[in-house]
Structure formats: C-alpha cells, structure tokens
N, C-alpha and C positions, 0 to 999 in steps of 0.2 A: 775690694778692689775690684775694675773692669780691667780683667788681660785679652788684653788686642788680637795678641799671638794668638790664644786659643779659639777666642770669637770666628778670627780666620779660617784655620784647621776645622772647624765645623762646618762653616757654609763652605768652604772648600771640599770638600768631603763629601756635605748632605747634595750637592753639583756634582760630584762625579766626580772631578777633576784631580789628574795628582799635581803637586808641587810643581811642575815644570810648565805644568798645561796652563796654567794659573796667572805662574809668572810671566809665561809665551803672549797670555792674552792681554795681561793687567802693565806687559810695559814695563816692568819691574826685572832688578837680577834675580836669579832662581835661590844661591845664597843670600840674598838682601831675604828673601819675603821666607828661606829657611830660619835668619838666624833669630825675625820675627814671629813665626811660631814657635818656638823653644826659648821666647822670651829672651832671649839674648840682646837682645834690641829694640829701639821701639820707634814706631814710620812717623814718617814726618806724615801731617794732613793731607801732600799732596799725595802720597803712597797711600794709603788709603781712602779716598779718591776715588786713583786708579781701581785699587784693587773690588770698591763697590763696583765701577762699573762695569768692567770683566765678570763679576757675578750677579748685573745687571739689578742693585740694590740702593736704597736710598742710605743715605748719612744715620737717620734713622731707623730704618729699616737693621742699619750693620749695630747702630748702638742700645739694641735690643726692642725696638717699637714693631710693630705688627710684622710680620714678613710674607712677601709674597710668597704663594706656591710656585716653588722650584719646577722648571721646564726637566720632565724626566728624559731627557736628550740631550750630554753635552755636550753634542756634535749641531744639535739645535740652539742649545744657548751658545755655545761660538759664534755660530751664524748671524747672531743678535748682537753681539758685540760689537763685529765686524761692517754687518749692516749700516746698524748706529752712525758710523763714519763717513757712511756714503752722502754725493752730494744726490739730490732730487732726482738731476738725470740720471744715476751711477743705479740707482734705487729702481730705477725701470728696466733699465735692460735686464739687469738682477732677474725682474718678477717675468721679464719677459721668455730668458734665457730658461729663467725654472719654471714655468709653464710648458714650455717645449718641449726639453726634458721628460716632464711627469707625462704628457702624451703620449709619449716612447714606451708609456709602462702597459 
C-alpha cells in the first residue's frame, strides 16, 4: 500500500525543506502536515495538490512516476513557487529587480 505521509516526508527532505517551511509554502497547517507525515491523518486530494505545487512536482511524480531532478537550493525552489503565483506584469518587475541586484555584484 502506498504511504502518502512517508512519500511527502521523503520528497520534503530531498528538497531540503523543514516541515514548517513546506507547510508555509503549501498553505497548509504545520500540525496537519505532521499528522499526515506520521500516518495519523490522510490528506485530501486538495492538500496533496498544494504540497505537489509547493514541491514543484506533478501528481504523477508524487505517486511514483519519474521525478524531476530537484533544485539544489531550497531558496530557489521557494522563489519558484512564489513566482508561479505572480501575474505576467509582476514577473516582469521581479525579473528587472533581480537583474539590477545581480548587476551590483
């Protein structure tokens, strides 16, 4: 039988994320995530989708399909998750900002 909690923990650790960080990025409660990882609660499909989005994986990848290579930096992964929520105009502003910051180095 597929252990959803174990899979979430495995993917979370592989990405270098703490439980609290994943919960924050996914928009679920830390206690909820803890219950799920410890097998004390089964997540709804909506929660699984939120976690997959936070980990930047598909449901197919979550349930055992081929995995994407994870980003080495949890901060880069977190940035990507937040960037996906922005409008095109906001993304343009963010790109310009990052370009200016990187020029200063």
